[in-house]
N, C-alpha and C positions, 0 to 999 in steps of 0.2 A: 686867555684871561676868563671867556666867557665859562669855560671848563670848572674854573677855580670857583667863580660864583655860583653856579650851579650846583657842584659838590658841597659848598658850605651851606646853601639853601636847604639841600637835603640833610647835610647832618645836624642843623639847627631843627627843622621841622620834623623829621622822621620819626623822634619818640613820639612826638606829640600826635601827629597822624595814628601812629600806631596804637596809642593809648585810646583814640578815639574808635578805631577799627576794633580793638579788643578791650572793653570796658571792665572786663571782668577778670581779675587774676585770682587763681586757685593755688594758694601756696601750702604746701606740706611743710611746716614750720619747725616741729619737733616730734622726736619718739621719746617715751620713757617706758619704764619696765610698768605692766598693768598685771591684772590680777591672774592668778594661776599660771604663770610663765607666758602670758600674752606681752601684747605691746599696745599702749596708747598712744595714738597718732594725735597730733593738733594741728589743725587747718586753719588757716586765715583766708576769708572770702571778702576781695576787696571789690566791692560795687562802685566804679567810678561813673556808670551809667546813669539814666535817669528813670530807669525802671526797677521796680520790685519784684522780685521773683518768688512767688509764693507756692510753686512746685519746682524743686531742685534735687534731684535723685542723681547719683552716679553709680554705676558698676565699676568696681575695681579689681584688676586681678593682682595679686600679691607675688611676687617672685621671691623663692628663697635665695640664699648664698650662691648657689650653683647656676640660678637663673631659669629655674623650673617653676612653673605655676603652682603653688601652694595651695591657693583657696580663692574664690570669687567672693567680694564683699559688697553688698549695696549699701550705702551711706545715703543719708536724707538730711540734705543742709538747709531746706528752707525754715524760716524765710529769709531772704536775704534783701534789706530793705536799700532802697536806691540812695547813692553819695556814700554809703557805711562800709566800715570794716567789720566782720562778723568772726569770732573765734567759735570753733566747733572742735568737739574732741570724740574721737570715736575708737572702740575698741577692736583689736584686731587679736583675737584669740588663739591661744595654742601655737604662737610662734615668738621667738624672742626678738626684738628691735634690731639687735645686731645681726640676725639670721635673713632680714629683708633686704635684698639689692635693688628690688626696682619696684615702683606702683605704677601700673599701666592703667589708664582711665581706658575702658574696655567700651562702655557704652553710657549714655545720657539715658536713664529708664524715665526721667521727668525733667522737663525744662518750660516753665510757663511762667512768664511775666502776667503781673497782676491785671485783671480785666482783659488778657489776650489769651489767644490760643497758645498752643505747643509751639516753641521756637528751635531752632538749630543753633544750640549752644557752642557746640564746638568751634564754630568761627567767632564767637565771643570771647572766649577763654584763650589766656594765657597761663600754662603751667609752669610752676617754679618749685625748687624744693631746696631746704636749707638742711636737711638732714643727710646723711651718708648714702641714701637710697635717692636713684633717680626717679623722678614724677613725669612719666610722659603719656601721649595718646598714640 
């Protein structure tokens, strides 16, 4: 009986605890054809935390349909206000959207909360993709 109660408690509190541990969701929401054969990527940044990020740059590796790295792309998503969802658009030049199999979060080149020093954002983020490409770290 105790096992059932503990299991139920974990099932109920688990997602809330994870949201507190990872207050920032970075979602690759949509691809659409961009200029000159490139791809436009729509990202949603859901900052459920209490800190505004005035520095937030990600280095992304774009992998083609064969799983080979096509290019590195650095995107600047700052500012990310506390308690808000922010939409950002980024151009991925010279590769068609349907040729992207995976987007790898290679590095965080800047992660600074307002009025604070650099932070380790990898532990704060959950990555999600609603596209055909995987979004992983």
